[in-house]
C-alpha positions in Angstrom: 13.7 25.0 15.1 10.5 25.3 17.3 9.6 22.2 19.1 6.2 21.6 17.4 7.8 21.9 14.0 10.7 19.7 15.1 8.2 17.0 16.3 6.3 17.3 13.0 9.5 17.0 11.0 10.5 13.9 13.0 7.1 12.3 12.6 7.0 12.8 8.9 10.5 11.6 8.4 9.9 8.5 10.6 6.7 7.6 8.6 8.6 8.0 5.4 11.5 5.8 6.8 8.9 3.2 7.7 7.4 3.1 4.2 11.0 3.1 2.8 11.8 0.0 4.9 8.5 -1.7 4.0 9.0 -1.0 0.3 12.5 -2.4 0.5 11.0 -5.7 1.7 9.1 -6.0 -1.6 12.5 -7.0 -3.1 12.2 -10.2 -1.1 9.1 -11.0 -3.3 10.2 -9.4 -6.6 13.5 -11.2 -6.9 12.3 -14.8 -6.3 9.3 -14.2 -8.6 11.5 -12.9 -11.4 13.9 -15.9 -10.8 11.0 -18.3 -11.0 9.6 -16.6 -14.2 13.0 -16.8 -15.9 13.7 -20.4 -14.9 10.2 -21.5 -15.8 10.4 -19.9 -19.2 13.9 -20.7 -20.3 14.7 -23.7 -18.1 11.5 -25.6 -18.5 9.8 -24.0 -21.5 6.8 -23.2 -19.3 6.3 -19.5 -19.0 4.1 -18.2 -16.1 1.3 -15.9 -16.9 1.7 -14.1 -13.6 5.5 -13.8 -12.8 6.5 -10.8 -14.8 3.2 -9.0 -14.1 3.5 -9.5 -10.4 7.0 -8.2 -10.4 6.0 -5.2 -12.4 3.0 -4.5 -10.1 5.3 -4.7 -7.0 8.1 -2.6 -8.5 5.8 0.5 -8.7 5.2 0.7 -5.0 8.9 -0.2 -4.3 10.0 2.8 -6.4 7.3 5.2 -5.3 7.3 4.6 -1.5 11.1 4.8 -1.3 11.3 8.2 -2.9 10.1 10.5 0.0 12.7 9.1 2.4 15.4 9.4 -0.3 14.6 13.1 -0.4 15.5 13.3 3.2 18.8 11.4 2.9 19.6 13.3 -0.3 19.6 10.1 -2.3 18.1 11.6 -5.5 20.1 12.7 -8.5 21.8 16.0 -7.8 24.1 18.4 -9.4 27.0 17.6 -7.0 29.6 19.4 -9.0 27.7 22.6 -8.7 26.7 22.0 -5.1 30.3 21.2 -3.9 31.8 24.2 -5.6 29.1 26.7 -4.6 29.3 28.6 -1.3 27.0 27.4 1.6 24.7 30.4 1.3 24.0 29.6 -2.4 23.3 26.0 -1.6 20.8 27.2 1.0 19.2 29.5 -1.5 19.0 26.5 -4.0 17.2 24.5 -1.3 14.8 27.3 -0.3 13.7 27.4 -3.9 14.0 23.7 -4.7 11.9 22.2 -2.0 8.8 24.3 -2.7 9.1 23.3 -6.4 9.2 19.7 -5.4 6.2 20.2 -3.1 4.3 22.0 -5.9 5.2 19.2 -8.3 3.8 16.6 -5.9 0.6 18.5 -5.4 0.0 19.0 -9.1 0.6 15.3 -9.7 -1.7 14.5 -6.7 -4.4 16.6 -8.3 -4.4 14.2 -11.3 -3.5 11.0 -9.5 -6.3 10.9 -7.0 -9.2 10.8 -9.5 -7.1 8.3 -11.5 -6.9 6.0 -8.5 -10.5 6.5 -7.4 -11.8 5.7 -10.9 -9.7 2.6 -11.0 -11.2 1.4 -7.7 -14.8 2.3 -8.8 -14.4 0.3 -12.0 -12.7 -2.6 -10.2 -9.9 -2.2 -12.7 -7.8 -5.3 -13.6 -4.9 -5.9 -15.9 -6.9 -7.7 -18.6 -4.3 -10.4 -18.9 -4.7 -14.1 -18.5 -3.8 -13.7 -14.8 -6.0 -10.6 -14.5 -5.2 -9.3 -11.0 -6.8 -6.1 -9.6 -4.5 -3.2 -10.2 -6.4 -0.5 -8.3 -4.5 -1.1 -5.1 -1.3 -0.3 -6.9 -2.8 2.8 -8.3 -3.6 4.1 -4.8 0.1 3.9 -4.0 0.6 6.9 -6.4 -1.4 9.5 -4.4 -0.1 8.1 -1.1 3.5 8.5 -2.3 2.8 12.0 -3.5 1.4 13.0 -0.2 4.4 11.6 1.6 6.7 13.3 -0.9 5.0 16.7 -0.4 5.2 16.3 3.4 8.9 15.4 3.2 9.6 18.4 0.9 7.8 20.6 3.4 9.9 19.2 6.2 13.1 19.6 4.4 12.2 23.2 3.4 11.4 24.0 7.1 14.7 22.5 8.1 16.5 24.8 5.7 14.6 27.8 6.8 15.3 27.1 10.5 18.9 26.1 9.8 18.5 22.6 11.2 21.7 21.3 9.6 22.1 18.3 12.0 18.7 16.9 11.0 20.1 14.3 8.6 22.4 12.8 11.3 19.8 12.9 14.0 16.8 11.6 12.0 18.7 9.0 10.1 19.4 7.1 13.4 16.1 7.9 15.2 14.0 5.4 13.3 16.5 2.6 14.0 15.2 2.6 17.5 11.7 1.7 16.4 
């Protein structure tokens, strides 16, 4: 793989790894909030107006920001039975077709998600519940995650095109040094 493309691929993967790790830290907030909401409701008969809503608002970014790096480590649902029984050249052909489809899907969703997020910000959208937090920041995670997904799909496609089969092992350990 040419050095400039390799540097781009490493940079994109490292950024996605960083978002993946930051998103995983959201569980340190989501779990205690859910625990508090359940104990308050069922243990003390005093349900919170914010517990479930906060957990829901945080789970969206957790899910969305982890996805692009999962594409790199092949953590998404896959047809493993087909992949393991197919010859390597056919798996490569699947990837050459699959990654541009993922990229196109991300761009189409981005086309619709960006105005959705901007409109939410312009209106100062809130949840209209008793707690009523602003939800526009969460809606901006959608286009961000789609850009990151598109870039990771492009990187994975380039890795397949250039035959960079060792990328998963090399890149999976590279961010650990950060």
